[in-house]
N, C-alpha and C positions, 0 to 999 in steps of 0.2 A: 711846550707844559713839559709837566714831570704826572706824572702817574699816580704820584701819590698827593698829590694839588685836587685830581680829581674827586666826583663823587662816582663812584661805579663798584656798587654793591653786590661782589658779586656772590655767590652761594659754591661751598665744595659739590653741591651733587641737584641734580634735578626736582625740583619739587614732585611733591606727590600728587597733585592737584590737579597738575599740566598732565597730558597726553598729547599731544601731538610733539612736532620737537621742535615747531617756531613758536608754539606759547613754552615752552621748557627751557628751549637758549633763553628767550628774552627775559626771564623771570630770573633762570642763575646768571644772565650778563649783565645782571640791574639796568636794563631797559625801559622798561617799567615796573608797574606798580599798582594792587587791584586798587582800589575803593573802594567799591563795591561791586556789586554783580554783573558783569558785562562794563563797567568802566572802570581808565585804568589812570593814572596817574604816569606821564613820560618822563621819565629819567632824560641826563644829558645826553646821552650816549642812545641812548634808539631815537628821542628828540633828533637828534646831528642826522640820524639816518632816513627817517624822515624829511627831513626840512631838503636836504639833499634831493631824494625822489621827489617832492612838491617842484622844487626849482628844474626839475627835467621837466616834469610833467606841463608847468608855466612855459619853458622854453618853447615845447612844441606846439600848443596852443598861440603864441604869439606870434609865431613860423606860416600858418595858416591865416592870420589873420584877422582873430577871435583879440577882443578887448576885456580886457580884467575888469571886475568891479568888484564889490563885500556889500555882500545881503546877511540883514541878519539872521543869527539863531531862533529866534521868536516873532512869529506871525501872529496879524489877526485869523482867528477864523471866518471873518468874511468874505472874505476871497475867497478862501476853501468855499462857501457854502454858494457863492455864487457857479462855483464851475459844477458844483455836487458832487464832489470828493468829500468831507467832510467829512458825512457819514460812511459813503464808501468803502472810507481808507481799512478801518477796520480798527484794533487796539491796540497795533503798533504806535498810532499815532500818541504823544502824548497831551493830551490836552491840559490846560491848566486858566488860573479865573483872576484876572489881576486886583484892586482894591476895589476901581470903581465896579466890579464883578463883570468884568468885561471876557469874554470868552476868546482866550490869546491858547496857541497850540508851540510846542519846540518843533520846527520845522526836518521831516525827513525828508523831503526834496522840497525844490521850489519855483516845478513850474505855473503855481498860481502869483506867485512873491513877483517873477520875472515876467509876467503879459499884463501883471498890473503898471509895474516901473513900465512898459515897451507901448500900451496905450494912453497911458499920459504925457506922452514924448515924440512921441512918433506919429503924423499924423501922412503926409505923402509917400508915396513909392519912390519915391528917389532918394528915399535914406537906407534903402534896400539894398542890399543883405544886409541884417543885422547877427554878427557872432559875437555872444558875450559870457561872459565866464566867469566862474568866482571858486577860491578857495574858502573852505567853509566846513566848521564843523555840524554834525545831524547824529538828528536822532532819532530809534527806531529800539519802538521796547520789548524787543525779540522777546518768547516766553518760555526759550532754554538759554539763552547767551553760552557758551562755553566754547573750548576751542582759545583763550584769547582772545589776540583783536582780528580773528579772521570773523569770530560771531559775535557779536560784543554789540552792544546801543547807544554808545554813543561811540564816532567816528568822524578825522578827517578825509574830507573828499574834495575832487574839484567835480562841481556840474558846468555844463555849458549849457543856450541855449539859442536856434536859428531859427530869424526870422528871414521868410520870403515872399512870394508876391505869386508865385505859382508851383504849384509841384515838381514841374523842370528844375528849376532854379533852388528848392528846397532838396531835390536830389542829390542837388548840385552840392552842397551846402554840409551834407549825409556826408559823403563821399570826402568829401576834405579832413571831415573827422575820423573819417575809417580810419584814412592812410595815418593821418596823424597821431591815432590809437597804437598803425603797425611801428612806427616810427618811434613812439615812447619806448615800448615795450622791447623795444630792439636795443636800444642806449640799454633800458637796463640790464640785457641780456639773459630775456626770457623769450621761451617760441609762446609767444600765444596768437594762440587760429580765432578766428571771427568766426562764430557757429550762428548760423538761422535760430529762433529764440523767440518764447512765448516773451509778451510785453504785459501781463500780470497788471499788477495796479497802476501804472501809468500813462497806460490804453497804446491806441494807433494800433498798423498792420504792420508794421516792420521793425523787425528793431532784430540787432547781434549784438550775442554774446563775445567778445575776451576771452582767452581759458588758458589755462596751461596747464600741462599735466600731470598730474602729482595724486598716488593713489590718497591724500591724506583727503581730499575732495570733496564736498559737498555735491557735486555737478555731475551726473550721468554724461555723457558725451557717445555719440557715434560717428565717425569720420571714416573717412578715404586717406590711410595716410600719407597721397603722394601733393594732400595741399599742406604738406612743410614746406615744397618745395620752391612753391611761392613767393619771385623776392618783390620788395616793393620799394629797395635802395636807388630805383634810377626815376621813381612817380615822383610827374608835376604836375602843378598844381592847375591842369588842365581840365575841362570837360572831359575829354576824349581819352584822353587819360588815365582819371580816375574811375571812367567807365571802365573801363578796360580794368584795370588795378579789379576792380571788385566781381569784372566778371571771369576772372582768371582765379578766382580763390570760391567763388560760388557755382562754377564747374564742378567742383570736385561734392561730395557729399559731405554736411557737418551741420548738427545740428545737438541741442540738449537735449536731454531724455523726455521736454514735453513735446518735442516737438518729433518724436522718434516714432516713424513707421520702417515697420519689420520688413515686408515685399519692397517699401521700394530704396531700404538700404540694402538689398541681397540682389535687387533691381541694377540700381546701380552703383552698385563697389564688388568689383571683385574679389572673389573671400581672402586673396595673398594682402591686398589691400585694408582690410576691415579691422579697422580700431575701433572697440569696445572698453574705452576704461572711463576710470575717474577727473577731474580738473576742478581747477582755483575758477571762478570769476576772478575775474582783478578793470575786467571793465564791459557795459554794455550801452549801448548806442539806440535812440527810436525813433521811429520818424510818426509822428499822428496827426500830421493836416493842421483840420481848425479844431481839432477836440477842445483848446484850452480858450482858443482868438473865438470865437464862434461864443458860446456862452458867457465869455466875460467882453465881450462886444471889443477886441482889439482888431482894428482896419486901418485899409489904411484908404486915401482917395488915388483911384485907376481911371482915368478918363472923365470923371464925370461921376463915377459910378465904387459903390463901397465897397471893398474885397478883404473880407476875411484873411488875418495875413496867415503863411504856415507854418507849423513849429517841429522840430525837432528835437530832442535832449541827450546830452551827451555825458555819460557819470564813470571818473574813475577812483575808486577806492585808493587815496592816495598811503593811508595809512596799511590797510587790511594790505598793501603791495607789500610792507616791509616781512610780512608774516610769509606772504608767497614767495618772495625772495628767499630766503630761511632754505620755506618747503622745500623748493625748487634746486640747490645750490647747498644746502648745509649734508656732510661726508660725517652719515654717523660713526661709522666703523670706525675712522679714525680721532674723531672726536673736532671737526673741522669745518669754518665758515666760512664760504669764498664768495665772500659779497665781490659782484662787478666794483670795479675801483673807484667808479662814478659815483657813488651811493654810502661807501665805506666810511665807517668813523673815522676815523685816520687813515693815513693813504701807505706810513709808512712808520714799525717802530723801532726804536733804536734803543739795541738791550746792552748793555755795558756789566760786567759783572765786578759786582760791589766791594771793594776792599777799605776796611774800616780805616789803616794804618796807609791809605793809598787814593790819593783823587784823583789819581791823572786819569783813569778811565770816564768816568764822573766828566771831568773836567770835556774829554775828549768828545762824549756827546755832546754835551754843550755848540762846542764848535760845528759841529756835524750839522747839530739841529741849526744852529743858524745860517749853516749853509743852504741846505734844506729848504727853509723859510724862503732865503732869498729865491731860492729857483718856486717859488711858489707849491710845494708839496709840501701837504700839512702832514708833520708829522707829530712821535710825544718820544719823550724820555721815560724808557721806566727804572724808577729809582730805588725802587724797591729792593730787600739783604732778602735775598732768594737766590735760586743758583740756574742756573743756563736751562735748564730745561721743566724746570717751573714753569718759566716767566715766558718760555716760548711756549709750552700747552696752553696758557693763559691769552697770548692773542692768538692763538692759532682756531681758540675757541670763542671769540673776541669777535677775530677774522680781517683782522689786518692782513693785507696782501703781500707785502712786503716786510723785511725785516733786516735789520742792521745789527750784528753782535761785535762786543769787541771786548776781547780778551784774549789768553794767552793765544790766541795764534795770526791776530790782528799786529802783523808787523810794520813797521815803516807806514808807508800811503797805501794800504791794503785793507783791506778790511770784509769778516766775514755777509757774506750776501745770501739771503736768502727769498725766495718767489714762493708762496704758499705750493703745495704740489711738486715742488723743484729742488733739483741738487744745491746745492751750495756753493755759492763759487767765490775766491777769494779778489776783491776787484777795487780800485781807487775809489775812491766819492764821487769824483767829477762822470764817471762811465757809469755812478750808482743812480745818481743823478738825469742820467741820459735815460737809462732805463723804463724808469719809472713816468720819467715825463710823456715818452710816446707813447706807452698805455697809457695814459692820461687821451693821448691825442685820438688814439683808439675808439676809446669812447667817447 
């Protein structure tokens, strides 16, 4: 892929309307373009990052046995009236009417729709548990959309739903998603901490937000620093193992501001471990029992009796994660974006010094590209007529983790090779490919 053929409208300076670094970078590098207040077009660079994040989220949902479906963005108001949330949800819900004057809405969430799907399809307890998820656009009519895709009106989200016979089984499902989220954020190289949170308009009495630390975050958090040392890597999908994992996290005080209690915080957290800062919510899970199944008559037959299923819902802001990763990883001082290689728009930039009278560097770049492509390394060739300094600065800003320079110092089979944040090395292409491939395996 040649850089000259890509649609990447890079700006020289940060847009004046952007306040936080993720909004600035995404506009400046041509990842997004604002369509209207809080609504964005995703351009090739940003869309590619988002789709890579989506795939990681999908793989971790599949790993716990969740099944993917796809629900529509437009929903009937009738099922929301049935659950009792149509009038209660508030002005964030975009209400519309079709040509037959039927009340419709652009879905802000899908508890009602998934419950309707379940109740018409599952009648026996033998079909339980069911874990269903989809990845779809949502719309919430924010009063003051701001911070780019971090607080927008239209966003891309993974939401999952669990259906179980009992509270005990529902807790097992809840813990599966708890682990799934920890693994997802680890793969994205984010330290996302589960914190007891308010259930808000979703409802229920059990909820955790997964929050990454960031001064630009809108969530105030209060936590015991020791919670960051809890490790989930070896946790198995077993009831006891998952219970122990959640208990390890919950023994440390960690709450969002809605749940904060000063006396409890000071009582349970030694002063040297107290953390009061801001964070960005990147995931939220809820358990709400029969809050939706009972009014919507979603039940199964169990031993001759009608049992209303126990439900939970589990959301991850896929589009928001693009901004969250930038907020967590961007080196503002050096203007370098440190994408994890798992979601970087490209894994390696091949940067030849262009000479109008000599095509040898560009030909060499094409041969390197072909070799890396055969090794399944996603590379790009910068064929722009610019000096090395300008090219490197550009790719640092975009955030391509590995760079190969082809110029005067590239002699024989040795190439100038650079990993962002490390010293340049002179290596053959075979060694370079191994370094990149090994990095991908780690992630």
